[in-house]
C-alpha positions in Angstrom: -43.5 -12.5 21.4 -43.2 -9.5 23.8 -43.7 -6.3 21.9 -43.6 -2.6 22.9 -43.8 0.6 20.8 -41.9 3.5 22.4 -41.8 7.1 21.4 -39.4 10.1 21.4 -41.4 13.4 21.4 -38.6 15.6 20.0 -38.0 13.7 16.8 -41.3 11.8 16.7 -39.2 8.6 16.4 -40.6 5.2 17.3 -38.4 2.7 19.0 -39.5 -0.9 19.0 -38.7 -3.6 21.7 -39.2 -7.2 20.6 -38.5 -10.0 23.1 -38.6 -13.7 23.1 -40.4 -14.8 26.3 -38.9 -18.3 26.6 -35.2 -17.3 26.2 -35.4 -13.7 27.5 -33.5 -12.4 24.5 -34.6 -9.1 23.0 -33.8 -6.6 20.3 -34.4 -2.8 20.0 -35.1 -1.3 16.7 -34.0 2.4 16.2 -33.2 3.2 19.9 -32.8 6.9 20.7 -29.8 8.1 22.8 -31.8 10.3 25.2 -33.9 7.3 26.2 -31.2 4.8 27.0 -32.2 4.7 30.7 -35.9 4.3 29.8 -35.1 1.4 27.5 -32.7 -0.4 29.9 -35.3 0.0 32.7 -38.0 -1.5 30.6 -35.7 -4.5 29.6 -35.0 -5.0 33.3 -38.7 -4.8 34.2 -39.6 -7.4 31.6 -36.7 -9.7 32.5 -35.2 -9.4 29.1 -31.5 -9.4 27.9 -30.7 -7.1 25.0 -28.7 -9.0 22.3 -29.0 -6.6 19.4 -29.8 -3.0 18.4 -31.1 -2.8 14.9 -31.0 0.4 12.8 -33.3 0.9 9.9 -30.8 3.4 8.5 -28.2 6.0 9.5 -30.6 8.6 10.9 -30.4 12.4 10.3 -33.0 13.5 13.0 -31.8 11.8 16.2 -28.7 10.1 17.6 -28.8 6.4 18.2 -28.1 4.9 21.6 -26.7 1.7 20.1 -23.1 2.5 21.2 -24.2 3.3 24.8 -26.3 0.1 24.9 -23.4 -1.9 23.6 -21.2 -0.7 26.4 -23.9 -1.0 29.1 -25.8 -4.1 28.1 -23.3 -6.0 25.9 -25.6 -5.9 22.9 -24.4 -6.0 19.3 -25.2 -3.1 16.9 -26.6 -3.9 13.4 -26.6 -1.5 10.5 -26.9 -2.1 6.7 -23.5 -2.8 5.1 -24.4 0.0 2.7 -25.2 2.5 5.6 -21.7 3.9 6.0 -21.4 3.0 9.7 -18.2 0.9 10.2 -18.8 0.9 14.0 -21.5 -1.8 13.6 -20.9 -5.3 14.9 -23.3 -6.8 12.4 -23.3 -5.4 8.8 -26.7 -6.3 7.5 -27.4 -7.7 4.1 -30.6 -8.2 2.1 -32.2 -11.5 2.9 -30.3 -12.0 6.1 -32.2 -13.7 9.0 -31.7 -12.3 12.5 -32.6 -14.6 15.4 -33.2 -13.9 19.0 -34.5 -16.8 21.0 -37.2 -18.5 18.9 -37.9 -15.3 17.0 -36.7 -14.4 13.5 -36.6 -11.2 11.5 -35.9 -11.0 7.8 -33.8 -8.1 6.6 -35.0 -6.5 3.4 -32.9 -3.8 1.7 -35.2 -0.7 0.9 -32.9 2.0 -0.4 -34.3 5.3 -1.6 -34.5 7.5 1.5 -30.8 6.6 2.1 -28.6 3.9 0.5 -28.6 1.9 3.7 -32.3 1.7 4.5 -33.6 -1.7 5.5 -36.9 -3.1 6.8 -37.3 -5.9 9.3 -40.0 -8.4 8.6 -41.4 -10.7 11.3 -43.4 -13.2 9.2 -44.6 -15.2 12.2 -46.3 -12.2 13.7 -47.3 -10.5 10.5 -45.3 -7.3 11.2 -42.8 -5.2 9.3 -40.7 -2.3 10.7 -40.2 0.1 7.8 -38.1 2.9 9.2 -38.4 6.0 7.0 -38.9 4.1 3.8 -42.7 3.7 4.2 -44.6 5.9 6.7 -48.3 6.0 7.4 -49.7 7.7 4.3 -46.3 9.0 3.4 -42.6 8.1 3.0 -39.2 9.5 3.9 -37.8 12.5 2.1 -35.4 11.9 -0.8 -33.6 15.3 -1.1 -30.4 14.4 0.9 -28.2 11.5 2.1 -28.3 9.6 -1.1 -32.0 10.1 -1.6 -33.6 8.8 -4.8 -37.3 8.9 -5.3 -37.3 6.2 -8.1 -35.3 3.8 -5.9 -37.6 4.4 -3.0 -40.7 3.7 -5.2 -39.1 0.5 -6.4 -38.1 -0.6 -2.9 -41.6 -0.1 -1.5 -43.4 -1.9 -4.4 -40.9 -4.8 -4.6 -40.0 -5.3 -0.9 -42.9 -4.0 1.1 -46.1 -4.0 -1.0 -45.2 -7.6 -1.9 -46.1 -8.6 1.7 -49.6 -9.8 2.6 -52.2 -7.1 2.9 -52.8 -7.8 6.6 -49.2 -7.3 7.5 -49.0 -4.5 10.2 -46.6 -1.7 9.3 -44.7 -0.1 12.1 -42.9 3.1 10.8 -39.9 4.9 12.0 -41.9 8.1 12.7 -45.3 9.6 12.8 -46.0 13.2 13.3 -49.8 12.9 13.8 -50.0 10.4 16.7 -50.8 7.3 14.5 -49.1 4.1 15.6 -49.4 1.6 12.8 -51.0 0.8 9.5 -51.2 -2.2 7.2 -49.6 -3.0 3.8 -53.1 -3.2 2.3 -54.0 0.2 3.5 -50.9 1.8 2.2 -51.1 0.1 -1.1 -54.6 1.5 -1.5 -54.4 4.8 0.3 -50.8 6.1 0.5 -51.0 9.4 -1.5 -47.4 9.1 -2.7 -46.9 5.4 -3.3 -50.3 3.7 -3.4 -53.5 4.0 -5.3 -51.9 3.4 -8.7 -49.3 6.1 -8.4 -46.3 5.7 -10.7 -42.6 6.2 -10.0 -42.8 9.4 -12.1 -45.7 10.6 -9.8 -43.5 10.1 -6.8 -40.6 12.0 -8.3 -42.8 14.9 -9.1 -44.3 14.9 -5.6 -41.0 14.7 -3.8 -39.4 17.5 -6.0 -42.2 19.9 -5.0 -42.1 19.3 -1.2 -39.6 22.2 -0.5 -38.7 20.8 2.9 -36.4 22.7 5.4 -32.9 21.5 6.0 -33.0 18.8 8.7 -32.3 20.5 12.1 -30.1 17.8 13.6 -28.5 16.3 10.5 -25.0 17.9 11.0 -24.8 16.3 14.4 -26.9 13.1 13.9 -25.4 11.7 10.8 -21.7 11.7 11.8 -22.7 10.5 15.3 -24.7 7.6 14.0 -21.9 6.6 11.7 -20.0 6.1 15.0 -22.9 4.3 16.7 -24.0 7.4 18.6 -20.6 8.6 19.8 -20.6 12.4 20.3 -17.7 14.9 20.8 -17.4 15.4 24.6 -18.4 11.9 25.5 -16.1 10.3 28.1 -13.2 8.7 26.1 -9.7 7.6 26.7 -7.3 10.4 25.7 -4.0 10.0 23.9 -2.3 10.9 27.1 -3.8 7.9 28.8 -3.0 5.4 26.0 -0.6 2.6 26.9 3.0 3.4 25.9 4.0 -0.2 25.2 3.0 0.1 21.5 2.2 2.7 18.8 -1.3 3.2 20.0 -3.8 5.6 18.5 -7.0 6.4 20.4 -10.0 6.6 18.1 -13.4 7.4 19.6 -12.2 6.1 23.0 -10.7 2.9 21.6 -6.9 2.2 21.8 -5.9 0.8 18.4 -2.7 -0.5 16.7 -2.1 -0.8 13.0 -2.3 -4.2 11.3 1.3 -3.8 10.0 2.6 -3.4 13.5 0.6 -6.6 14.6 2.0 -8.5 11.7 5.6 -7.6 12.6 5.3 -8.8 16.3 6.6 -12.1 17.5 5.0 -13.9 20.4 2.6 -11.2 21.5 -0.8 -12.5 22.5 -3.5 -12.2 19.9 -7.1 -12.8 21.0 -9.9 -13.1 18.4 -13.3 -12.2 19.9 -15.4 -13.3 16.9 -17.9 -16.2 16.8 -16.7 -19.7 16.1 -18.3 -19.7 12.6 -16.4 -16.4 11.8 -13.2 -17.8 13.2 -13.6 -20.8 10.8 -15.0 -18.7 8.0 -13.8 -17.2 4.8 -11.7 -14.4 6.3 -9.6 -16.8 8.3 -7.6 -15.7 11.3 -4.3 -14.1 12.2 -1.7 -16.8 12.6 -1.0 -17.6 16.2 -4.2 -16.1 17.4 -6.6 -17.7 19.9 -10.4 -17.7 19.9 -12.3 -16.2 22.9 -15.7 -14.9 21.9 -16.6 -11.4 23.2 -19.3 -12.8 25.5 -16.8 -15.0 27.3 -13.8 -12.6 27.3 -14.4 -11.2 30.8 -14.5 -14.6 32.4 -11.6 -16.0 30.4 -9.4 -13.1 31.2 -9.8 -13.5 34.9 -6.7 -15.8 34.9 -4.6 -13.9 32.4 -1.5 -11.8 33.2 -2.7 -8.2 33.4 0.8 -6.8 32.6 1.3 -8.9 29.4 0.6 -7.2 26.0 -2.7 -8.3 24.3 -4.1 -7.5 20.9 -7.8 -8.0 20.4 -9.1 -8.9 16.9 -12.5 -9.1 15.3 -14.0 -8.7 11.8 -13.9 -5.0 11.4 -12.6 -3.5 14.7 -15.9 -2.7 16.4 -16.1 -5.8 18.8 -12.4 -5.8 19.3 -12.6 -2.2 20.5 -15.2 -3.2 23.0 -13.0 -6.1 24.1 -10.0 -3.9 24.5 -11.8 -1.4 26.7 -13.4 -4.2 28.7 -9.9 -5.5 29.6 -8.5 -2.0 30.3 -11.4 -1.4 32.7 -10.6 -4.8 34.3 -7.1 -3.6 35.1 -5.1 -4.8 32.1 -2.4 -2.3 31.2 -1.2 -3.2 27.7 -4.3 -3.9 25.5 -5.3 -2.6 22.1 -7.7 -3.4 19.3 -6.3 -4.3 15.8 -7.6 -1.5 13.6 -9.8 -2.6 10.8 -10.0 -6.2 12.0 -9.7 -9.2 9.6 -11.2 -7.2 6.8 -8.2 -4.9 6.8 -5.8 -7.8 7.4 -7.1 -9.6 4.3 -7.2 -6.5 2.2 -3.5 -5.9 3.0 -2.6 -9.4 1.9 -1.2 -10.7 5.2 -1.1 -14.4 5.7 -4.0 -16.1 7.4 -4.7 -19.4 9.0 -7.9 -21.4 8.1 -9.7 -24.3 9.7 
């Protein structure tokens, strides 16, 4: 496996690039917005194609580049389903397996620093990427953003310290220039979580830290809940939205309400999910057609650019990308169905199933 550890000096954040040499597929863990060009350049240098960006949690100290990478590299963004980031293409669950080429990462839920913290375990290489849950001789703070010292202690002991001692730990940050540790070292030497410390010990330690209010939290958290979108980013304005439908522009994405879609007759509905989702439990909007997001650009080359098109996905993230892709290709009447199939099902509208 190709592996690179990258660093942001401002927030002391580590970004990790993992690539499968045979297929050329790659993932980035915790990418930082200011380094999007660096990361894309490295991917190009190594001949890799970015397929996913993986967030260990919704960060409070830096803004992710997952949204920018999604638009520039076609990658999917992945965040815990408990993270409060509806922009994600892939809502992560405990025990889920993420595959890129021949490589596999196991998702382990590790709440405590935030509700949506996860770790990524690469069993084949003996590596775990722990985000802020477990740091080198430390752990993430628990005094904001759903922090809970007892939950953090439980997460570390059940989900991380249960890994083999020789497993290399790659944290989300380090402020002293250290790059990695091992599970065995942290179990024995971590002054907050190891060496026989109890959950009560950790609660007492964390209550006495007296840390300053995070400098970037008021910008970073809302931005990361939108996959790194910031006010002032280039977006489509309401004035430029198509007038053929009751379109609302949300974070640069033209959207129409599910009720409006349900009331339409022969309007074209294009579902950009994967085949397994199209045939899965959420079903599909009656009369819709399947065209996965990866193949949308090529398929649309023969479509009527003046005809109305509604793009549909699971939650509205991929369909937003698809709508903007078609608008940029010259289509004039395109919008994403807000909320996707999750909202459609919640509203009780009829669905088709395989």
